[in-house]
C-alpha positions in Angstrom: 110.4 112.8 8.3 111.5 116.0 10.1 108.5 115.5 12.5 109.8 112.1 13.6 111.7 113.5 16.7 108.5 115.2 17.9 106.4 112.0 17.4 109.0 110.0 19.3 109.0 112.5 22.2 105.3 112.5 22.6 105.2 108.7 22.5 107.8 108.6 25.2 105.9 111.0 27.4 102.6 109.1 27.0 104.3 105.8 27.8 105.9 107.4 30.9 102.6 108.7 32.2 101.0 105.4 31.7 103.8 103.6 33.6 103.6 106.2 36.5 99.8 105.7 36.8 100.3 101.9 36.9 103.0 102.3 39.7 100.7 104.5 41.7 98.0 101.9 41.6 100.2 99.1 42.9 102.3 101.1 45.4 101.5 99.9 49.0 100.0 102.3 51.5 102.5 104.2 53.6 100.0 105.0 56.3 102.0 104.9 59.6 101.1 101.7 61.4 102.7 99.0 63.6 101.5 95.6 62.3 103.4 93.2 64.5 105.3 93.4 67.8 107.0 90.7 69.9 109.8 89.7 72.1 111.9 86.8 70.8 113.7 84.6 73.1 116.8 84.3 70.9 117.2 88.1 71.2 116.5 88.4 74.9 118.3 86.4 77.6 115.4 86.7 80.1 112.6 85.7 77.7 112.0 81.9 77.9 109.4 81.7 75.1 108.5 84.1 72.3 106.1 86.7 73.6 103.6 88.1 70.9 101.9 91.4 71.8 98.2 92.1 71.2 97.6 95.2 69.0 94.3 96.9 69.8 93.9 100.1 68.0 96.9 102.2 69.4 97.4 99.9 72.4 100.1 97.2 72.2 100.1 94.8 75.2 101.7 91.6 76.5 102.2 89.9 79.8 105.4 88.1 80.8 105.9 85.6 83.6 107.0 86.5 87.2 110.7 87.1 87.5 111.1 88.3 83.9 113.5 91.3 83.8 112.1 93.8 81.4 114.5 96.7 81.8 116.8 95.7 78.9 114.9 94.1 76.1 115.1 94.1 72.3 111.8 94.1 70.4 111.0 92.6 67.0 108.4 94.6 65.1 106.9 95.2 61.6 105.6 98.6 60.6 104.5 100.7 57.6 105.8 104.2 57.3 109.0 106.1 56.9 110.5 106.0 60.4 109.7 104.8 64.0 111.0 106.4 67.2 110.7 106.3 71.0 111.2 109.6 72.6 112.9 110.8 69.5 115.3 107.9 69.3 115.1 105.9 66.1 114.1 102.3 66.5 115.5 99.3 64.6 113.6 96.0 64.8 115.7 93.3 66.6 118.5 95.8 67.4 117.3 98.7 69.6 117.3 98.0 73.3 114.7 99.6 75.6 113.6 99.6 79.2 110.0 98.1 79.2 109.4 98.6 82.9 107.0 101.4 82.1 104.8 101.9 79.0 106.7 103.2 76.0 105.3 105.4 73.3 106.3 104.3 69.8 105.8 107.1 67.2 105.5 106.0 63.5 106.0 108.7 60.9 105.2 108.7 57.2 105.3 111.6 54.7 101.9 112.9 53.9 100.3 111.4 57.0 99.9 112.5 60.6 102.2 110.5 63.0 100.7 107.5 64.8 101.5 106.9 68.4 101.3 103.5 70.0 101.5 102.7 73.7 103.5 99.6 74.3 102.8 98.0 77.7 104.7 95.0 79.0 103.2 93.7 82.2 105.2 91.4 84.5 102.7 88.7 85.7 99.7 90.9 86.6 101.3 94.3 86.7 101.1 94.8 90.4 104.1 94.3 92.8 105.2 90.9 93.7 106.3 89.7 97.2 108.1 86.4 97.3 108.4 84.6 100.7 110.8 81.7 101.1 110.6 80.0 104.5 113.6 78.4 106.1 113.7 74.8 105.0 110.7 75.4 102.8 108.4 74.6 105.7 104.7 75.5 105.4 103.1 78.5 107.2 100.5 76.5 109.1 100.3 78.1 112.6 98.9 81.2 114.1 101.1 80.9 117.2 104.5 79.8 115.8 106.6 82.0 113.6 108.9 80.6 110.9 112.0 82.3 109.6 111.7 83.8 106.1 113.5 85.7 103.4 111.3 88.3 101.7 111.9 89.7 98.3 109.8 92.6 96.9 109.7 93.1 93.2 108.2 96.5 92.8 108.2 96.8 89.0 107.9 100.4 87.7 106.2 102.0 90.6 107.8 100.5 93.7 111.4 99.7 94.7 112.8 96.1 94.7 114.7 94.7 97.6 115.4 91.6 99.8 115.1 91.4 103.5 114.6 88.9 106.3 112.1 88.2 109.2 109.6 85.8 110.4 105.9 85.0 109.5 102.9 83.3 111.0 99.2 82.9 110.3 96.6 85.3 111.7 92.9 86.0 111.8 89.9 84.1 113.2 87.2 83.1 110.7 89.6 84.0 107.9 92.2 81.6 109.1 89.9 78.6 110.0 87.3 78.9 107.2 89.3 79.5 104.1 92.1 77.9 102.1 93.7 81.2 101.3 95.3 82.2 104.5 96.1 85.6 106.0 99.5 86.2 107.5 101.4 88.5 109.9 105.0 89.3 108.8 107.5 90.6 111.3 110.7 91.9 109.7 114.1 92.0 111.5 114.5 95.7 110.7 112.0 98.5 110.1 111.3 98.5 106.4 109.1 100.3 104.0 106.9 97.8 102.3 105.4 99.1 99.0 106.4 102.7 99.9 104.4 102.6 103.2 106.1 104.2 106.3 108.8 102.0 107.7 107.9 99.5 110.4 108.5 95.8 111.3 105.0 94.3 111.4 102.9 93.9 108.3 99.5 92.2 107.7 98.7 90.2 104.6 95.0 90.4 104.2 93.7 87.5 102.0 90.4 89.1 101.2 89.1 85.7 100.4 85.4 86.3 101.1 85.5 89.7 99.3 85.8 88.7 95.6 86.2 92.3 94.6 89.3 92.5 96.9 88.3 96.2 97.4 86.1 96.5 100.5 88.9 97.0 103.0 90.7 99.4 100.7 87.5 101.5 100.3 87.1 101.6 104.1 90.7 102.7 104.5 90.2 105.4 101.9 87.1 106.7 103.8 89.3 106.7 106.9 91.9 108.7 105.1 89.5 111.5 104.2 88.0 111.5 107.7 89.0 113.2 110.9 90.3 110.0 112.5 93.9 110.4 113.7 95.1 107.3 111.9 93.7 104.7 109.5 95.8 101.8 108.2 97.2 102.1 104.7 97.8 99.2 102.4 98.8 98.2 98.8 98.0 95.2 96.7 100.7 92.6 95.9 100.9 89.2 94.3 102.3 86.8 96.9 104.4 83.7 96.4 105.3 81.4 99.2 108.2 79.0 98.5 107.8 79.9 94.8 104.1 78.9 94.8 101.5 81.6 93.9 99.1 82.0 96.8 97.0 84.9 95.4 96.5 88.7 95.5 96.8 90.2 99.0 96.2 93.6 100.6 99.5 94.3 102.4 98.7 96.7 105.1 99.9 98.3 108.3 99.1 96.5 111.6 96.8 98.2 114.1 99.4 98.8 116.8 101.2 101.5 118.8 103.9 103.2 116.7 104.9 106.7 115.8 103.8 105.8 112.2 100.6 104.1 113.3 98.6 104.6 116.5 100.7 107.2 118.3 100.0 106.7 122.0 102.9 108.8 123.2 104.4 107.2 126.3 101.3 106.7 128.4 98.4 105.8 126.1 96.3 102.7 125.6 95.0 100.9 122.5 91.9 98.8 123.1 89.6 96.5 121.2 86.0 95.7 122.0 85.9 91.9 121.6 84.1 88.7 122.4 85.1 86.7 125.5 85.7 83.5 123.6 88.0 85.3 121.2 90.3 86.6 123.9 93.5 84.6 124.3 94.8 83.3 127.6 97.7 85.8 127.7 95.5 88.8 126.9 94.7 91.5 129.5 91.2 92.7 129.4 88.4 94.1 131.5 84.6 94.4 131.2 82.0 97.1 131.4 78.3 96.6 131.6 78.2 96.6 127.8 81.4 95.1 126.5 84.6 93.1 127.0 87.5 95.3 126.3 90.9 93.8 125.4 94.0 96.0 126.1 96.1 95.7 123.0 98.8 98.2 123.9 100.8 98.4 126.1 101.5 94.9 127.4 99.9 95.1 130.9 99.4 92.8 133.8 96.1 92.5 135.7 95.9 94.7 138.7 98.8 97.0 137.7 98.3 100.7 138.2 98.0 101.3 134.5 95.4 98.5 134.2 93.2 100.1 136.9 93.7 103.5 135.4 92.3 102.6 132.0 89.7 100.2 133.3 88.3 102.8 135.7 88.3 105.5 133.1 86.4 103.6 130.5 83.9 102.4 133.1 83.5 106.0 134.3 82.8 107.1 130.7 80.2 104.3 130.2 78.5 105.0 133.6 78.3 108.7 132.7 77.0 107.9 129.2 74.0 106.0 130.7 73.4 108.4 133.6 70.5 110.8 133.8 72.7 113.8 133.4 74.7 112.4 130.5 74.0 115.6 128.5 75.7 117.9 131.1 78.2 120.2 129.3 80.6 120.0 132.2 80.3 116.5 133.5 78.4 114.6 130.8 79.7 112.0 128.3 81.2 114.6 126.0 83.7 115.5 128.8 85.1 112.0 128.2 85.2 111.6 124.4 86.5 113.2 121.3 83.0 113.5 119.7 84.3 114.0 116.1 86.1 110.6 116.2 82.9 108.9 117.4 80.9 110.5 114.6 83.3 109.6 111.9 83.9 106.1 113.2 80.1 105.5 113.4 79.3 106.9 109.9 82.0 105.0 108.1 80.9 101.7 109.7 77.3 102.5 109.2 77.6 103.6 105.5 79.5 100.4 104.8 77.2 98.4 107.1 80.1 96.6 108.7 78.7 93.5 110.5 81.4 93.5 113.2 81.0 97.1 114.3 77.8 96.8 116.2 79.3 94.9 119.1 81.3 92.0 117.8 85.0 92.7 117.3 87.6 94.8 115.6 86.1 97.9 117.4 89.2 99.8 118.3 89.5 102.8 120.6 92.4 104.6 122.1 93.0 106.8 125.2 95.9 108.9 126.3 95.6 110.0 130.0 94.8 113.7 130.1 93.1 113.6 126.7 89.8 112.3 125.5 88.8 108.8 124.4 89.0 108.4 120.6 87.4 105.8 118.4 89.6 104.1 115.8 91.5 102.9 114.0 89.1 101.3 111.4 89.6 97.6 110.8 88.1 94.5 109.2 85.6 95.4 106.4 85.8 92.4 104.1 82.2 91.4 105.0 80.8 94.9 104.7 78.6 96.4 101.9 76.3 93.4 101.6 78.9 90.6 101.7 77.4 88.7 104.7 74.3 86.4 104.6 73.2 87.0 108.2 71.4 89.7 110.2 70.0 91.2 107.0 73.3 92.5 105.7 72.2 91.7 102.1 69.7 94.6 102.5 71.2 98.1 101.9 68.5 99.6 104.0 68.2 99.8 107.8 70.4 100.8 110.6 73.0 98.5 112.0 75.9 100.2 113.9 73.4 102.6 115.4 72.4 99.7 117.7 75.9 99.6 119.2 75.0 100.4 122.8 77.3 103.4 123.1 76.2 104.9 119.7 72.5 104.2 120.4 72.7 106.2 123.6 74.5 109.0 121.9 71.7 109.3 119.4 69.6 110.4 122.3 71.7 113.6 122.3 70.2 116.0 119.7 73.6 117.7 119.2 75.2 114.3 118.3 72.5 113.7 115.7 73.2 117.1 114.2 76.9 116.3 113.9 76.1 113.0 112.3 73.8 114.6 109.7 76.3 117.3 108.9 79.1 114.7 108.6 77.0 112.5 106.4 76.7 115.3 103.9 80.5 115.4 103.8 80.7 111.8 102.8 77.8 112.3 100.4 79.9 115.1 98.7 82.7 112.6 98.3 80.4 109.8 97.0 81.4 110.1 93.3 85.1 110.2 94.2 84.7 107.0 96.3 82.9 105.3 93.4 85.7 106.4 91.1 88.1 104.9 93.7 86.4 101.5 93.4 86.6 101.7 89.6 90.3 102.6 89.7 91.1 99.7 91.9 89.0 97.3 89.9 90.9 98.3 86.8 94.2 98.0 88.6 93.3 94.5 89.6 92.0 93.4 86.2 94.8 90.8 85.7 95.4 90.2 89.4 91.8 89.1 90.1 92.0 86.6 87.2 95.2 85.0 88.5 93.7 85.0 92.0 90.6 83.3 90.8 92.6 80.8 88.7 94.2 79.7 91.9 91.3 79.8 94.3 88.2 79.5 92.1 86.0 81.9 94.0 84.1 83.7 91.2 80.7 82.1 90.8 81.1 80.1 94.0 79.7 80.6 97.4 82.4 81.5 99.9 81.5 81.9 103.5 79.5 84.0 104.3 78.6 85.6 100.9 75.1 87.1 100.7 75.2 87.1 96.8 77.0 85.0 94.2 77.8 86.4 90.8 79.4 84.8 87.8 81.9 87.5 86.9 84.3 89.8 88.7 82.6 92.8 87.0 79.2 91.8 88.5 80.8 91.6 91.9 82.2 95.2 91.5 78.8 96.4 90.2 77.0 94.9 93.2 79.5 96.6 95.5 78.9 100.1 93.9 75.1 99.7 93.8 75.0 98.7 97.4 77.2 101.6 98.4 75.0 104.1 96.4 71.8 102.7 97.8 73.1 102.8 101.3 74.1 106.4 101.1 70.7 107.4 99.7 68.9 105.5 102.5 71.0 107.0 105.3 70.5 110.5 103.9 66.8 110.0 104.0 66.6 108.4 107.4 69.2 109.9 109.8 
């Protein structure tokens, strides 16, 4: 029996191998993976209901209600792997506190596997800034003439500051005020303030963009103005707006077209004017007429028959008279002696490319003049009906001239040198076409949640809203139509100017 120890040893080894093989078969995978992620209300004071996150490949996403503070939250999660970290800091489910204001990268490690990185994004409401307006006494904002006192709170989230300030607000606009339930506003703050990181000032415009279901047309026009030679183009940022704690939609919060060192800089002696319609001019407006237009003096505040009134009135009339004279091409005394030709070219092309219905002769045609300098066109304004968004005057058609029939522009097209400048400048915008399309896509993606909440409130997608030329059943189709029209328009103009 002296071989018994050897037999017992071999038996033990065989049984051990069999047991190890069996364990290997039933041992769970350690592939690094997050399988569940949520915010529980019993762990977080600001969470009113448990928030489960969606896990899509390596993206983990959730939305939380307006007003939720996300800078000090404890997450609950399940994962497979050896360890989990954020920026190298070990994470413990239901214990570790993080600031979720910006996306966080969770890294899961497991021996024998490459690390897995998950982007965890927590979006407050729609992810864009929130502006809350509380009126004094909770009164409605129902007048274009009478301001109401307000407290304004900006919640900037991860990208903008948060603050509270005071001022007053009223309605604004013409067709946008009377035809639509979603109203545009003008806010006048008590102190100059930077709204959404825009340069400090007191007056701010809340564009409702109700007819433009993409919410992008004005932003695109402003972007084209930004890359143009125009001295100034309004800038704006999107925000979700609440009035007296009621959600009223996604707005484009932008600078007002007015005299200011941060806006239209008229120095001490300049004039800001708008070509307008007589029935749109208010009783207290100061205006004059030329053979072609009614021109409203927006800045400064003048009285009829004042010296300044006659100065600007006579100068604009002299320009128009010269433009339509027989010697309008004279290098010394012709129309170019009156105007900054580059501003006219850029103003024309941006409005023509976007086929802006108002820009031929209707309204929102701004120009400015500083005595001793030349007349300049701009700033750009009011493009919500551009790019095929109006059902009149053939605006559903991306082909054909429109702004070229503006009387001043039409006459300038009789100047061969003006046509050369227009053709050259069109190539500049053509070279930026792909960037402008990317700008549309970027904004559409930025608004992916905002447009849904806006539509939940106003029910515009799939409905005809005055004066839409086309009606589409999805937001994505609206954006596609916008881009297609823009591309077709650029091609047609390149072939026909």
